[in-house]
mmJSON file of the N, C-alpha and C atoms, coordinates in Angstrom:
{"data_MODEL":{"atom_site":{
"group_PDB":["ATOM","ATOM","ATOM","ATOM","ATOM","ATOM","ATOM","ATOM","ATOM","ATOM","ATOM","ATOM","ATOM","ATOM","ATOM","ATOM","ATOM","ATOM","ATOM","ATOM","ATOM","ATOM","ATOM","ATOM","ATOM","ATOM","ATOM","ATOM","ATOM","ATOM","ATOM","ATOM","ATOM","ATOM","ATOM","ATOM","ATOM","ATOM","ATOM","ATOM","ATOM","ATOM","ATOM","ATOM","ATOM","ATOM","ATOM","ATOM","ATOM","ATOM","ATOM","ATOM","ATOM","ATOM","ATOM","ATOM","ATOM","ATOM","ATOM","ATOM","ATOM","ATOM","ATOM","ATOM","ATOM","ATOM","ATOM","ATOM","ATOM","ATOM","ATOM","ATOM","ATOM","ATOM","ATOM","ATOM","ATOM","ATOM","ATOM","ATOM","ATOM","ATOM","ATOM","ATOM","ATOM","ATOM","ATOM","ATOM","ATOM","ATOM","ATOM","ATOM","ATOM","ATOM","ATOM","ATOM","ATOM","ATOM","ATOM","ATOM","ATOM","ATOM","ATOM","ATOM","ATOM","ATOM","ATOM","ATOM","ATOM","ATOM","ATOM","ATOM","ATOM","ATOM","ATOM","ATOM","ATOM","ATOM","ATOM","ATOM","ATOM","ATOM","ATOM","ATOM","ATOM","ATOM","ATOM","ATOM","ATOM","ATOM","ATOM","ATOM","ATOM","ATOM","ATOM","ATOM","ATOM","ATOM","ATOM","ATOM","ATOM","ATOM","ATOM","ATOM","ATOM","ATOM","ATOM","ATOM","ATOM","ATOM","ATOM","ATOM","ATOM","ATOM","ATOM","ATOM","ATOM","ATOM","ATOM","ATOM","ATOM","ATOM","ATOM","ATOM","ATOM","ATOM","ATOM","ATOM","ATOM","ATOM","ATOM","ATOM","ATOM","ATOM","ATOM","ATOM","ATOM"],
"id":[1,2,3,4,5,6,7,8,9,10,11,12,13,14,15,16,17,18,19,20,21,22,23,24,25,26,27,28,29,30,31,32,33,34,35,36,37,38,39,40,41,42,43,44,45,46,47,48,49,50,51,52,53,54,55,56,57,58,59,60,61,62,63,64,65,66,67,68,69,70,71,72,73,74,75,76,77,78,79,80,81,82,83,84,85,86,87,88,89,90,91,92,93,94,95,96,97,98,99,100,101,102,103,104,105,106,107,108,109,110,111,112,113,114,115,116,117,118,119,120,121,122,123,124,125,126,127,128,129,130,131,132,133,134,135,136,137,138,139,140,141,142,143,144,145,146,147,148,149,150,151,152,153,154,155,156,157,158,159,160,161,162,163,164,165,166,167,168,169,170,171,172,173,174,175,176,177],
"type_symbol":["N","C","C","N","C","C","N","C","C","N","C","C","N","C","C","N","C","C","N","C","C","N","C","C","N","C","C","N","C","C","N","C","C","N","C","C","N","C","C","N","C","C","N","C","C","N","C","C","N","C","C","N","C","C","N","C","C","N","C","C","N","C","C","N","C","C","N","C","C","N","C","C","N","C","C","N","C","C","N","C","C","N","C","C","N","C","C","N","C","C","N","C","C","N","C","C","N","C","C","N","C","C","N","C","C","N","C","C","N","C","C","N","C","C","N","C","C","N","C","C","N","C","C","N","C","C","N","C","C","N","C","C","N","C","C","N","C","C","N","C","C","N","C","C","N","C","C","N","C","C","N","C","C","N","C","C","N","C","C","N","C","C","N","C","C","N","C","C","N","C","C","N","C","C","N","C","C"],
"label_atom_id":["N","CA","C","N","CA","C","N","CA","C","N","CA","C","N","CA","C","N","CA","C","N","CA","C","N","CA","C","N","CA","C","N","CA","C","N","CA","C","N","CA","C","N","CA","C","N","CA","C","N","CA","C","N","CA","C","N","CA","C","N","CA","C","N","CA","C","N","CA","C","N","CA","C","N","CA","C","N","CA","C","N","CA","C","N","CA","C","N","CA","C","N","CA","C","N","CA","C","N","CA","C","N","CA","C","N","CA","C","N","CA","C","N","CA","C","N","CA","C","N","CA","C","N","CA","C","N","CA","C","N","CA","C","N","CA","C","N","CA","C","N","CA","C","N","CA","C","N","CA","C","N","CA","C","N","CA","C","N","CA","C","N","CA","C","N","CA","C","N","CA","C","N","CA","C","N","CA","C","N","CA","C","N","CA","C","N","CA","C","N","CA","C","N","CA","C","N","CA","C","N","CA","C","N","CA","C"],
"label_alt_id":[null,null,null,null,null,null,null,null,null,null,null,null,null,null,null,null,null,null,null,null,null,null,null,null,null,null,null,null,null,null,null,null,null,null,null,null,null,null,null,null,null,null,null,null,null,null,null,null,null,null,null,null,null,null,null,null,null,null,null,null,null,null,null,null,null,null,null,null,null,null,null,null,null,null,null,null,null,null,null,null,null,null,null,null,null,null,null,null,null,null,null,null,null,null,null,null,null,null,null,null,null,null,null,null,null,null,null,null,null,null,null,null,null,null,null,null,null,null,null,null,null,null,null,null,null,null,null,null,null,null,null,null,null,null,null,null,null,null,null,null,null,null,null,null,null,null,null,null,null,null,null,null,null,null,null,null,null,null,null,null,null,null,null,null,null,null,null,null,null,null,null,null,null,null,null,null,null],
"label_comp_id":["UNK","UNK","UNK","UNK","UNK","UNK","UNK","UNK","UNK","UNK","UNK","UNK","UNK","UNK","UNK","UNK","UNK","UNK","UNK","UNK","UNK","UNK","UNK","UNK","UNK","UNK","UNK","UNK","UNK","UNK","UNK","UNK","UNK","UNK","UNK","UNK","UNK","UNK","UNK","UNK","UNK","UNK","UNK","UNK","UNK","UNK","UNK","UNK","UNK","UNK","UNK","UNK","UNK","UNK","UNK","UNK","UNK","UNK","UNK","UNK","UNK","UNK","UNK","UNK","UNK","UNK","UNK","UNK","UNK","UNK","UNK","UNK","UNK","UNK","UNK","UNK","UNK","UNK","UNK","UNK","UNK","UNK","UNK","UNK","UNK","UNK","UNK","UNK","UNK","UNK","UNK","UNK","UNK","UNK","UNK","UNK","UNK","UNK","UNK","UNK","UNK","UNK","UNK","UNK","UNK","UNK","UNK","UNK","UNK","UNK","UNK","UNK","UNK","UNK","UNK","UNK","UNK","UNK","UNK","UNK","UNK","UNK","UNK","UNK","UNK","UNK","UNK","UNK","UNK","UNK","UNK","UNK","UNK","UNK","UNK","UNK","UNK","UNK","UNK","UNK","UNK","UNK","UNK","UNK","UNK","UNK","UNK","UNK","UNK","UNK","UNK","UNK","UNK","UNK","UNK","UNK","UNK","UNK","UNK","UNK","UNK","UNK","UNK","UNK","UNK","UNK","UNK","UNK","UNK","UNK","UNK","UNK","UNK","UNK","UNK","UNK","UNK"],
"label_asym_id":["A","A","A","A","A","A","A","A","A","A","A","A","A","A","A","A","A","A","A","A","A","A","A","A","A","A","A","A","A","A","A","A","A","A","A","A","A","A","A","A","A","A","A","A","A","A","A","A","A","A","A","A","A","A","A","A","A","A","A","A","A","A","A","A","A","A","A","A","A","A","A","A","A","A","A","A","A","A","A","A","A","A","A","A","A","A","A","A","A","A","A","A","A","A","A","A","A","A","A","A","A","A","A","A","A","A","A","A","A","A","A","A","A","A","A","A","A","A","A","A","A","A","A","A","A","A","A","A","A","A","A","A","A","A","A","A","A","A","A","A","A","A","A","A","A","A","A","A","A","A","A","A","A","A","A","A","A","A","A","A","A","A","A","A","A","A","A","A","A","A","A","A","A","A","A","A","A"],
"label_entity_id":["1","1","1","1","1","1","1","1","1","1","1","1","1","1","1","1","1","1","1","1","1","1","1","1","1","1","1","1","1","1","1","1","1","1","1","1","1","1","1","1","1","1","1","1","1","1","1","1","1","1","1","1","1","1","1","1","1","1","1","1","1","1","1","1","1","1","1","1","1","1","1","1","1","1","1","1","1","1","1","1","1","1","1","1","1","1","1","1","1","1","1","1","1","1","1","1","1","1","1","1","1","1","1","1","1","1","1","1","1","1","1","1","1","1","1","1","1","1","1","1","1","1","1","1","1","1","1","1","1","1","1","1","1","1","1","1","1","1","1","1","1","1","1","1","1","1","1","1","1","1","1","1","1","1","1","1","1","1","1","1","1","1","1","1","1","1","1","1","1","1","1","1","1","1","1","1","1"],
"label_seq_id":[1,1,1,2,2,2,3,3,3,4,4,4,5,5,5,6,6,6,7,7,7,8,8,8,9,9,9,10,10,10,11,11,11,12,12,12,13,13,13,14,14,14,15,15,15,16,16,16,17,17,17,18,18,18,19,19,19,20,20,20,21,21,21,22,22,22,23,23,23,24,24,24,25,25,25,26,26,26,27,27,27,28,28,28,29,29,29,30,30,30,31,31,31,32,32,32,33,33,33,34,34,34,35,35,35,36,36,36,37,37,37,38,38,38,39,39,39,40,40,40,41,41,41,42,42,42,43,43,43,44,44,44,45,45,45,46,46,46,47,47,47,48,48,48,49,49,49,50,50,50,51,51,51,52,52,52,53,53,53,54,54,54,55,55,55,56,56,56,57,57,57,58,58,58,59,59,59],
"pdbx_PDB_ins_code":[null,null,null,null,null,null,null,null,null,null,null,null,null,null,null,null,null,null,null,null,null,null,null,null,null,null,null,null,null,null,null,null,null,null,null,null,null,null,null,null,null,null,null,null,null,null,null,null,null,null,null,null,null,null,null,null,null,null,null,null,null,null,null,null,null,null,null,null,null,null,null,null,null,null,null,null,null,null,null,null,null,null,null,null,null,null,null,null,null,null,null,null,null,null,null,null,null,null,null,null,null,null,null,null,null,null,null,null,null,null,null,null,null,null,null,null,null,null,null,null,null,null,null,null,null,null,null,null,null,null,null,null,null,null,null,null,null,null,null,null,null,null,null,null,null,null,null,null,null,null,null,null,null,null,null,null,null,null,null,null,null,null,null,null,null,null,null,null,null,null,null,null,null,null,null,null,null],
"Cartn_x":[0.854,0.0,0.899,0.677,1.53,1.241,2.284,2.118,1.664,0.865,0.405,1.483,1.897,2.943,2.305,2.755,2.176,2.319,1.347,1.331,2.543,3.035,4.148,5.408,5.516,6.709,6.743,5.629,5.552,5.831,6.058,6.288,7.732,7.949,9.318,10.078,9.383,10.022,10.575,10.133,10.512,11.919,12.726,14.081,14.129,14.376,14.367,15.789,16.389,17.71,17.496,18.227,18.052,18.232,17.2,17.249,17.127,16.857,16.783,15.772,14.526,13.5,13.279,13.237,12.947,12.433,12.035,11.524,12.496,12.547,13.391,12.793,13.634,13.193,12.108,11.077,9.988,8.826,8.869,7.77,6.502,5.349,4.091,3.842,3.185,2.904,2.122,1.166,0.36,1.242,2.239,3.161,4.019,4.441,5.225,4.406,3.151,2.269,2.057,1.86,1.654,2.89,4.087,5.32,5.494,5.285,5.421,4.445,3.211,2.205,2.606,3.098,3.514,4.686,5.691,6.865,6.501,5.591,5.149,4.358,3.644,2.852,3.727,4.992,5.897,6.503,6.203,6.758,6.403,7.282,7.058,5.996,5.137,4.145,4.657,5.153,5.763,4.925,3.694,2.838,2.888,2.88,2.88,1.654,1.858,0.759,0.364,1.233,0.917,2.036,1.654,2.601,2.221,3.134,2.869,1.617,1.398,0.277,-1.036,-1.038,-2.259,-2.249,-3.303,-3.382,-3.537,-2.729,-2.761,-3.249,-4.358,-4.852,-4.019,-3.643,-2.909,-3.419,-3.27,-3.839,-3.262],
"Cartn_y":[-1.177,0.0,1.238,2.139,3.339,4.28,4.953,5.931,7.256,7.972,9.284,10.296,11.034,12.045,13.329,13.823,15.051,16.224,17.09,18.222,19.137,19.331,20.259,19.798,18.491,17.989,18.394,18.858,19.286,20.772,21.463,22.904,23.229,24.324,24.734,25.197,25.442,25.851,24.665,23.46,22.259,21.797,21.491,20.971,19.567,18.58,17.172,16.675,17.103,16.598,15.399,14.308,13.129,13.473,13.199,13.452,14.915,15.789,17.225,17.915,17.462,18.118,19.515,20.503,21.864,22.674,23.894,24.799,25.946,26.429,27.584,28.835,29.837,31.109,31.702,32.239,32.866,31.939,30.719,29.774,30.301,30.111,30.561,29.902,30.635,30.156,28.838,28.694,27.478,26.262,26.473,25.395,25.004,25.991,25.725,24.924,25.276,24.573,23.133,22.936,21.589,20.714,21.253,20.498,20.163,21.136,20.894,19.82,19.883,18.894,17.496,17.416,16.121,15.546,16.363,15.888,15.476,16.227,15.87,14.567,14.28,13.054,11.814,11.991,10.863,10.4,11.105,10.753,9.337,8.713,7.353,7.323,6.335,6.112,4.959,5.256,4.24,3.999,3.621,3.329,1.833,1.43,0.002,-0.692,-1.867,-2.643,-2.197,-1.453,-1.022,-1.416,-1.613,-1.817,-0.803,0.101,1.185,1.97,2.163,2.951,2.208,0.916,0.123,-0.719,-0.596,-1.322,-2.824,-3.608,-5.058,-5.649,-6.391,-7.08,-8.336,-8.574,-9.779,-10.313,-11.616,-12.235,-11.725],
"Cartn_z":[0.0,0.0,0.0,-0.933,-0.977,0.179,0.624,1.697,1.096,1.858,1.408,1.73,0.73,0.89,1.416,2.574,3.12,2.143,2.134,1.199,1.35,2.582,2.772,2.054,1.772,1.086,-0.381,-0.908,-2.306,-2.469,-1.362,-1.375,-1.762,-2.479,-2.787,-1.542,-0.437,0.814,1.604,1.258,2.007,1.629,2.662,2.457,3.056,2.195,2.602,2.824,3.92,4.292,5.208,4.986,5.842,7.321,8.095,9.529,9.908,8.94,9.232,8.32,8.354,7.559,8.119,7.24,7.671,6.487,6.784,5.76,5.559,4.339,4.038,4.682,4.87,5.422,4.524,5.136,4.395,4.108,4.631,4.423,5.094,4.464,5.069,6.423,7.308,8.663,8.646,7.718,7.635,7.339,6.494,6.142,7.346,8.118,9.322,10.326,10.482,11.412,10.954,9.644,9.108,9.329,9.081,9.293,10.772,11.652,13.092,13.575,13.106,13.503,13.04,11.814,11.28,12.078,12.337,13.07,14.5,15.135,16.487,16.493,15.406,15.344,15.207,14.865,14.704,16.025,17.106,18.411,18.819,19.571,20.034,21.127,21.059,22.102,22.937,24.115,24.971,26.218,26.025,27.166,27.442,28.717,29.033,28.429,27.876,27.298,25.908,25.222,23.866,22.903,21.677,20.586,19.515,19.22,18.266,18.639,19.935,20.406,20.479,20.138,20.17,21.444,22.219,23.491,23.24,23.919,23.794,25.116,25.056,26.253,26.461,27.697,28.02,29.348,29.531,30.746,32.034],
"occupancy":[1.0,1.0,1.0,1.0,1.0,1.0,1.0,1.0,1.0,1.0,1.0,1.0,1.0,1.0,1.0,1.0,1.0,1.0,1.0,1.0,1.0,1.0,1.0,1.0,1.0,1.0,1.0,1.0,1.0,1.0,1.0,1.0,1.0,1.0,1.0,1.0,1.0,1.0,1.0,1.0,1.0,1.0,1.0,1.0,1.0,1.0,1.0,1.0,1.0,1.0,1.0,1.0,1.0,1.0,1.0,1.0,1.0,1.0,1.0,1.0,1.0,1.0,1.0,1.0,1.0,1.0,1.0,1.0,1.0,1.0,1.0,1.0,1.0,1.0,1.0,1.0,1.0,1.0,1.0,1.0,1.0,1.0,1.0,1.0,1.0,1.0,1.0,1.0,1.0,1.0,1.0,1.0,1.0,1.0,1.0,1.0,1.0,1.0,1.0,1.0,1.0,1.0,1.0,1.0,1.0,1.0,1.0,1.0,1.0,1.0,1.0,1.0,1.0,1.0,1.0,1.0,1.0,1.0,1.0,1.0,1.0,1.0,1.0,1.0,1.0,1.0,1.0,1.0,1.0,1.0,1.0,1.0,1.0,1.0,1.0,1.0,1.0,1.0,1.0,1.0,1.0,1.0,1.0,1.0,1.0,1.0,1.0,1.0,1.0,1.0,1.0,1.0,1.0,1.0,1.0,1.0,1.0,1.0,1.0,1.0,1.0,1.0,1.0,1.0,1.0,1.0,1.0,1.0,1.0,1.0,1.0,1.0,1.0,1.0,1.0,1.0,1.0],
"B_iso_or_equiv":[0.0,0.0,0.0,0.0,0.0,0.0,0.0,0.0,0.0,0.0,0.0,0.0,0.0,0.0,0.0,0.0,0.0,0.0,0.0,0.0,0.0,0.0,0.0,0.0,0.0,0.0,0.0,0.0,0.0,0.0,0.0,0.0,0.0,0.0,0.0,0.0,0.0,0.0,0.0,0.0,0.0,0.0,0.0,0.0,0.0,0.0,0.0,0.0,0.0,0.0,0.0,0.0,0.0,0.0,0.0,0.0,0.0,0.0,0.0,0.0,0.0,0.0,0.0,0.0,0.0,0.0,0.0,0.0,0.0,0.0,0.0,0.0,0.0,0.0,0.0,0.0,0.0,0.0,0.0,0.0,0.0,0.0,0.0,0.0,0.0,0.0,0.0,0.0,0.0,0.0,0.0,0.0,0.0,0.0,0.0,0.0,0.0,0.0,0.0,0.0,0.0,0.0,0.0,0.0,0.0,0.0,0.0,0.0,0.0,0.0,0.0,0.0,0.0,0.0,0.0,0.0,0.0,0.0,0.0,0.0,0.0,0.0,0.0,0.0,0.0,0.0,0.0,0.0,0.0,0.0,0.0,0.0,0.0,0.0,0.0,0.0,0.0,0.0,0.0,0.0,0.0,0.0,0.0,0.0,0.0,0.0,0.0,0.0,0.0,0.0,0.0,0.0,0.0,0.0,0.0,0.0,0.0,0.0,0.0,0.0,0.0,0.0,0.0,0.0,0.0,0.0,0.0,0.0,0.0,0.0,0.0,0.0,0.0,0.0,0.0,0.0,0.0],
"pdbx_formal_charge":[null,null,null,null,null,null,null,null,null,null,null,null,null,null,null,null,null,null,null,null,null,null,null,null,null,null,null,null,null,null,null,null,null,null,null,null,null,null,null,null,null,null,null,null,null,null,null,null,null,null,null,null,null,null,null,null,null,null,null,null,null,null,null,null,null,null,null,null,null,null,null,null,null,null,null,null,null,null,null,null,null,null,null,null,null,null,null,null,null,null,null,null,null,null,null,null,null,null,null,null,null,null,null,null,null,null,null,null,null,null,null,null,null,null,null,null,null,null,null,null,null,null,null,null,null,null,null,null,null,null,null,null,null,null,null,null,null,null,null,null,null,null,null,null,null,null,null,null,null,null,null,null,null,null,null,null,null,null,null,null,null,null,null,null,null,null,null,null,null,null,null,null,null,null,null,null,null],
"auth_seq_id":[1,1,1,2,2,2,3,3,3,4,4,4,5,5,5,6,6,6,7,7,7,8,8,8,9,9,9,10,10,10,11,11,11,12,12,12,13,13,13,14,14,14,15,15,15,16,16,16,17,17,17,18,18,18,19,19,19,20,20,20,21,21,21,22,22,22,23,23,23,24,24,24,25,25,25,26,26,26,27,27,27,28,28,28,29,29,29,30,30,30,31,31,31,32,32,32,33,33,33,34,34,34,35,35,35,36,36,36,37,37,37,38,38,38,39,39,39,40,40,40,41,41,41,42,42,42,43,43,43,44,44,44,45,45,45,46,46,46,47,47,47,48,48,48,49,49,49,50,50,50,51,51,51,52,52,52,53,53,53,54,54,54,55,55,55,56,56,56,57,57,57,58,58,58,59,59,59],
"auth_comp_id":["UNK","UNK","UNK","UNK","UNK","UNK","UNK","UNK","UNK","UNK","UNK","UNK","UNK","UNK","UNK","UNK","UNK","UNK","UNK","UNK","UNK","UNK","UNK","UNK","UNK","UNK","UNK","UNK","UNK","UNK","UNK","UNK","UNK","UNK","UNK","UNK","UNK","UNK","UNK","UNK","UNK","UNK","UNK","UNK","UNK","UNK","UNK","UNK","UNK","UNK","UNK","UNK","UNK","UNK","UNK","UNK","UNK","UNK","UNK","UNK","UNK","UNK","UNK","UNK","UNK","UNK","UNK","UNK","UNK","UNK","UNK","UNK","UNK","UNK","UNK","UNK","UNK","UNK","UNK","UNK","UNK","UNK","UNK","UNK","UNK","UNK","UNK","UNK","UNK","UNK","UNK","UNK","UNK","UNK","UNK","UNK","UNK","UNK","UNK","UNK","UNK","UNK","UNK","UNK","UNK","UNK","UNK","UNK","UNK","UNK","UNK","UNK","UNK","UNK","UNK","UNK","UNK","UNK","UNK","UNK","UNK","UNK","UNK","UNK","UNK","UNK","UNK","UNK","UNK","UNK","UNK","UNK","UNK","UNK","UNK","UNK","UNK","UNK","UNK","UNK","UNK","UNK","UNK","UNK","UNK","UNK","UNK","UNK","UNK","UNK","UNK","UNK","UNK","UNK","UNK","UNK","UNK","UNK","UNK","UNK","UNK","UNK","UNK","UNK","UNK","UNK","UNK","UNK","UNK","UNK","UNK","UNK","UNK","UNK","UNK","UNK","UNK"],
"auth_asym_id":["A","A","A","A","A","A","A","A","A","A","A","A","A","A","A","A","A","A","A","A","A","A","A","A","A","A","A","A","A","A","A","A","A","A","A","A","A","A","A","A","A","A","A","A","A","A","A","A","A","A","A","A","A","A","A","A","A","A","A","A","A","A","A","A","A","A","A","A","A","A","A","A","A","A","A","A","A","A","A","A","A","A","A","A","A","A","A","A","A","A","A","A","A","A","A","A","A","A","A","A","A","A","A","A","A","A","A","A","A","A","A","A","A","A","A","A","A","A","A","A","A","A","A","A","A","A","A","A","A","A","A","A","A","A","A","A","A","A","A","A","A","A","A","A","A","A","A","A","A","A","A","A","A","A","A","A","A","A","A","A","A","A","A","A","A","A","A","A","A","A","A","A","A","A","A","A","A"],
"auth_atom_id":["N","CA","C","N","CA","C","N","CA","C","N","CA","C","N","CA","C","N","CA","C","N","CA","C","N","CA","C","N","CA","C","N","CA","C","N","CA","C","N","CA","C","N","CA","C","N","CA","C","N","CA","C","N","CA","C","N","CA","C","N","CA","C","N","CA","C","N","CA","C","N","CA","C","N","CA","C","N","CA","C","N","CA","C","N","CA","C","N","CA","C","N","CA","C","N","CA","C","N","CA","C","N","CA","C","N","CA","C","N","CA","C","N","CA","C","N","CA","C","N","CA","C","N","CA","C","N","CA","C","N","CA","C","N","CA","C","N","CA","C","N","CA","C","N","CA","C","N","CA","C","N","CA","C","N","CA","C","N","CA","C","N","CA","C","N","CA","C","N","CA","C","N","CA","C","N","CA","C","N","CA","C","N","CA","C","N","CA","C","N","CA","C","N","CA","C","N","CA","C","N","CA","C","N","CA","C"],
"pdbx_PDB_model_num":[1,1,1,1,1,1,1,1,1,1,1,1,1,1,1,1,1,1,1,1,1,1,1,1,1,1,1,1,1,1,1,1,1,1,1,1,1,1,1,1,1,1,1,1,1,1,1,1,1,1,1,1,1,1,1,1,1,1,1,1,1,1,1,1,1,1,1,1,1,1,1,1,1,1,1,1,1,1,1,1,1,1,1,1,1,1,1,1,1,1,1,1,1,1,1,1,1,1,1,1,1,1,1,1,1,1,1,1,1,1,1,1,1,1,1,1,1,1,1,1,1,1,1,1,1,1,1,1,1,1,1,1,1,1,1,1,1,1,1,1,1,1,1,1,1,1,1,1,1,1,1,1,1,1,1,1,1,1,1,1,1,1,1,1,1,1,1,1,1,1,1,1,1,1,1,1,1]
}}}
């Protein structure tokens, strides 16, 4: 299944450096918010009893 490419990655302001995604100076505020939201959503969910944020019932 193909992954959906976020819209901000298609912007001329987007810089795709490995391990250092960022926007060029002068990027619109909406684009900055979209990038920040996306990067924050990639955070690890390390709750006990979960795998990738999905709760697993166990005996």
